[in-house]
N, C-alpha and C positions, 0 to 999 in steps of 0.2 A: 508522479508515480506511474510505474508502467512494468508490464511483464518484458522481461529481457527475451523469453522464450516460454515454452509451456510447463517449465519447473521452476523458474526464478522470477519473484517479483521484488522490485525495489521500490521503498517508500520512504518519503521524507516527513517527519513528524510536523505538527503544527508549530509554528513560531512560539517559542517559550517553552517548548517542552525538550528541554535539554536532558542529558542521560541521568542526571542527578534528580530530575523531578519525579513525584511520586507516581505521576502516570506512566512514565517510562519505567520504572522500578516494578509496576504493575504488569506491564506487558513483558518485560524480561522474564520476571518470576512466574509468570502463569504455567501450569503444569500442560494445558492444551490450548493451542494457538489455532484460532479459525479465521480464515480470511473472507471478509465480505468486501465486494467491490461495487461501485457503479461507474458507468460509463461517463458521466461528467457531473458537475455540481448542479446542472438543470434537471437531471433525471432524478426521480425519487425510487425507482427500482434497484435495489441490491442483488447481487447474484452471490451464491455461496460457491466459492472455489475450492474449499476443503482445508485440511489441517496443513501447518507448516512449521518448520523449524528456523531459527534465525541463524543464518551462516555468517554474517558479517554486520559490526555495528560500527558506526562512525560518529563522532563528535564533530557538528559543523556550526557555521552561523549563516543567519539569513537577515536581510534587512525587512524590518516591519513597515507599516504604511507611513510612519514617520522618518523613515530612512535610518534608523537606529538598528546597530547589528544586535541580532538576539540569537541565543542558543536554540539549535535544533539537533534531532539525531536522525542519521540516515542509516536504514535498514536494507539488507539483502536477505530475503526469506527464501528458502527451497521447499516447495510443496512436497507433501508426502507422496501424492499422485499427480501425474500429469494432468494439466487442464485441458478438457476437450477442445480440439482444434476449431471447430465452428464457433464455440463462445470466445476463444482467444481472438479469432479474426474479426468477429463483431467488435470486441472491446477495442481493437486496434484501428478499426474503420470509422469511416465519417457516417456510418448508418445510424439512424436514430432509434430503431427498434428492431428486435430479434425478428419480428413477425413481417417486417418489410421485405419485400422481394424486388 
């Protein structure tokens, strides 16, 4: 999952969350979509990035821990407003905290 630039975010669903899953139907059917991200799984802080629209959806497969191919859904999201450059640089860097200089 990553920002392509300050307007486009690409996200892969969890393994087992194919396009026909109830979770994906909820995501696609939501009237307002808000993006929260964290820099890594090790972090506990989430950053609110704003509202987005889904611009592209793809059905895909990914191997689970047992090596079995399972359904996932790939999304491309377009933000309603550009993400702040300083926050985008932080998320794309190796820095572990925004306060760190």
